[in-house]
C-alpha positions in Angstrom: -64.6 88.3 5.9 -61.5 90.6 5.7 -60.4 92.8 2.9 -57.9 90.3 1.5 -60.3 87.4 1.5 -62.9 89.5 -0.2 -60.3 90.8 -2.7 -59.4 87.2 -3.6 -63.0 86.2 -4.1 -63.6 89.2 -6.4 -60.4 88.5 -8.4 -61.2 84.8 -8.8 -64.8 85.7 -9.9 -63.2 87.6 -12.7 -61.0 84.6 -13.6 -57.8 86.6 -13.3 -54.7 84.9 -11.9 -53.0 86.4 -8.9 -49.8 86.9 -11.0 -51.7 88.7 -13.9 -53.7 90.9 -11.5 -50.5 91.9 -9.7 -48.8 92.7 -13.0 -51.8 94.8 -14.1 -51.6 96.7 -10.8 -47.8 97.1 -11.1 -47.3 95.4 -7.7 -45.5 92.2 -6.8 -47.5 89.0 -6.7 -45.9 88.2 -3.4 -47.3 91.4 -1.9 -50.8 90.8 -3.4 -50.7 87.2 -2.1 -49.9 88.4 1.4 -52.8 90.9 1.3 -55.2 88.2 0.1 -54.0 85.8 2.9 -54.5 88.6 5.4 -50.8 88.5 6.3 -50.6 92.2 5.4 -53.3 94.8 6.1 -55.3 96.4 3.4 -53.2 98.7 1.2 -53.7 102.5 1.0 -57.0 104.0 -0.2 -55.2 105.0 -3.4 -54.1 101.4 -4.1 -57.6 100.2 -3.2 -59.0 102.6 -5.9 -56.7 101.0 -8.5 -57.7 97.6 -7.4 -61.4 98.5 -7.7 -60.8 99.9 -11.2 -59.3 96.6 -12.2 -62.3 94.7 -10.8 -64.9 97.1 -12.2 -66.3 97.9 -8.8 -66.9 101.1 -6.6 -63.5 102.1 -5.2 -64.9 104.3 -2.4 -67.1 101.5 -1.1 -64.2 99.1 -1.2 -62.0 101.6 0.6 -64.6 102.1 3.3 -65.0 98.3 3.7 -61.3 98.1 4.2 -61.4 100.8 6.9 -59.7 103.3 4.7 -61.1 106.8 4.1 -61.2 107.8 0.4 -59.2 111.0 -0.3 -62.3 113.1 -1.1 -63.9 112.5 2.3 
């Protein structure tokens, strides 16, 4: 499972719409949709940290799973 697919499952598990999640992240819903559909690669480690905060999960782990190295490493 890729980053986008995993992100979608996590977001849906929190019962948050794509539009609401994107708005909370201050990104476009189109961009988020393309990430979730694997049409775009995983975003930067910094954006992944923000996503993880919204989902209430470990951002460093999420970044590593996406193939991104957290800034502190």
